[in-house]
C-alpha positions in Angstrom: 98.0 129.7 114.6 98.1 133.1 113.2 100.6 135.5 111.7 104.1 135.2 110.4 106.4 132.2 109.9 108.2 131.2 113.0 110.9 128.6 113.6 110.5 126.6 116.7 112.6 124.0 118.6 110.4 120.9 119.2 110.6 117.9 121.4 108.2 115.2 120.3 106.9 112.5 122.6 105.0 109.2 122.1 103.5 107.5 125.1 105.3 110.0 127.3 108.8 109.1 125.9 110.9 111.5 124.0 111.3 110.2 120.4 112.8 113.1 118.4 113.9 116.7 118.7 114.5 119.3 116.0 113.5 122.6 114.3 110.2 123.2 112.7 109.0 126.2 110.7 105.3 127.0 110.9 103.0 129.7 109.6 102.4 131.0 113.1 103.1 130.1 116.7 100.7 127.4 117.8 98.7 127.3 121.0 98.4 124.5 123.5 96.0 121.9 122.1 96.6 122.7 118.4 97.5 119.9 116.1 100.9 120.2 114.3 102.0 117.9 111.4 105.4 116.4 111.9 106.7 113.9 109.3 103.2 113.3 108.1 101.8 112.5 111.5 99.6 114.7 113.7 101.1 115.8 117.0 99.2 117.8 119.7 101.0 120.9 121.2 101.2 120.2 125.0 103.3 123.3 125.9 104.8 126.4 124.3 107.8 127.9 126.0 110.4 130.5 125.2 114.0 129.9 126.0 117.2 131.7 125.0 115.3 133.6 122.3 113.7 130.6 120.7 110.1 129.2 120.8 110.2 125.7 122.3 107.3 123.2 121.7 106.5 120.0 123.5 104.5 117.8 121.1 102.6 114.6 121.9 101.6 112.0 119.3 97.8 112.2 118.9 95.9 113.9 121.7 97.7 114.3 125.0 94.5 115.0 126.7 93.4 111.4 126.1 96.4 109.9 128.0 
């Protein structure tokens, strides 16, 4: 993550199931594979999309590469 603060829409998954959605402000746009803290828990960014002028993140609890 580099650069300026960005606000993203996120969809957080645990074991492949959607558990929460919301908005998250970060110090830069993350890349796929980066870890992002959400409510004190680490989530791995599994996708970064852009829709209707907003950055949209899909987050997976822990490392999605291990599932």
